[in-house]
N, C-alpha and C positions, 0 to 999 in steps of 0.2 A: 778884270777878273769877272768871270761869269757868275750868275746867281747860284748855279749848281755848285761851283767851286767854293764860293763864299759860304753857302749853307753847309757843305761838307766840313769846311774848316771850323765853323761854329760848333758842329757836333763832335768833331774828332780830336781837336788839339787839347793837350794838357800841359800847362806851364808848370815849372818846378819852382815853388815860392822860396823866398829868401827872408824868413822872419817877417811875415806880413805886418807885424806890429810896428816895424820901423816905417813901412810905407804909409801907415796912418798918421804918423807924426810929421810927415813932410819929407823933404829931401834928405835929411839926416846928414851924414858926413860924406861930402862929394868925393873924397879920396879913398873911400872905403868900398871895396867891391860888393860887399853885402848890402850896403845902403843903395848902391846903383841897381842891384838885382831886385831889391824890395820895391824901389820906386818904379822900375820897369814892370814888375808884376802888377803893381797898382794901375799903371797906365794901360797895360794889356787888358785888365779886368774892365776898364772903361772903354775898350775898343780903340784906344789911341796907339795903334801899332807902330807908327813911325817914331813916336817918342819912346815907346817900349824898346824898339830896335836900337835906338841911340843909347839908351841906358844899358842894354845888354852888351852892346859893343864896348862901351866904357868898362863894364865889369870884366869882360873877356880880355881887354887890353891890360887891365890891372892884375888879373889872375888868369893867365893863359892856360893853366893846368886845372882849372875849375870846370868839371864836367857839367855842373848845374848851369853855369853861365853859358857854356856852349849849347846845352840843350835849349835854354831859353832863347838864345840867339837863333837857333834853328827854327823854333816855333814861330818867332816873329818874322823871320825871312819867309817861312811858309805862308803865314797869314797875309803877307804883302805880295805873294805870288812869285817870290824869288826862289824857285824850287831847287835849282842847281846849288845855290849857296846854302840852302837848308840841308840838302843832302851832305854837303861837305862838313857842315858843323855837327850834324848828327854823327857822322863817321868819326870825327875827331873826338867827340865826347865819349863814344863807345870804346875808342882805343884807351882812353884814360880810365874809364870805369865800365869794363865789359859786364860786370855783374849787377849793375844798377837797373832794377826791374822797371822803375818808372821811365827811365830813358829807353829801355828796350821796347816798352809799350808804345811810347811816342814814335820811335823809329819804325816799328811795325806798322802803325797806322799810316805814317807818312809813306812808307814804301808801297803799301797797298794802293794808296791814291796815286803816287808817283808813277807806278807801273801802268796804271790805266790812263794817266794823263800824257805820259811821254813814252813813245814807242822805244823798245830796246834798240840801242845803237850798237852796231857791230857785234851783235850776239851777246853783249854783256848782260849778266843776270844780277838782279838785286834780290837779296834774300829777305824773306818775310819772317818775323819772329812768331813763335807759338803763343806769345803773351798778348795776342790781339784782343782788344776790348773796344766795343763801339759805344758812341753816345757821349763822349766827354767834350766839354766846351773848350775853346781855345784858352781861356783864362785859367782853366783848371789844370793845364799842362806845365806850369812852371813850378820850380822848387826853390826853396830857400837855401841858405848856406848850410842848413842842417839836414837837407833832404826832405823836408816836410812839404806836402802838397798844398797849393793855395786853396782856400775855401771859396766855393762858388756862392755868389749872392751873399746877402747878409754881411756880417762884420768880418773884417780882416783880422780882428784880435783873436788871440788864442787863449 
């Protein structure tokens, strides 16, 4: 991944946290999707994207209709440079929760980057959302099971 791409990801990604208070207490309940999401958010905040991806995959397997899990999975895929997989997960999440503003913002930021990164194939067009906001860090783009955003820096406690 180029420095420019890494810098963009650092500025643009927002994870959707899953009760960050569980992440502070450790692994929690391994069979609970919320615990997996929380632990993944904690790992993402530390820059451990492979571990975060693993946790978000586990959460999505346990709760395939959880838009927050799919959003977080997309953010982690994006951070690791797996852009086609990120696109797929964002689109799946949006089908589940088309009115989720945090998800729409994440998707909009991703699409803006993705369109400049990958030329349009076969004339296909990717839409960009009007909710575009710049400057969010990767770890701030995850959400918890309750849809609350992760806190940047400082404590994970609410």
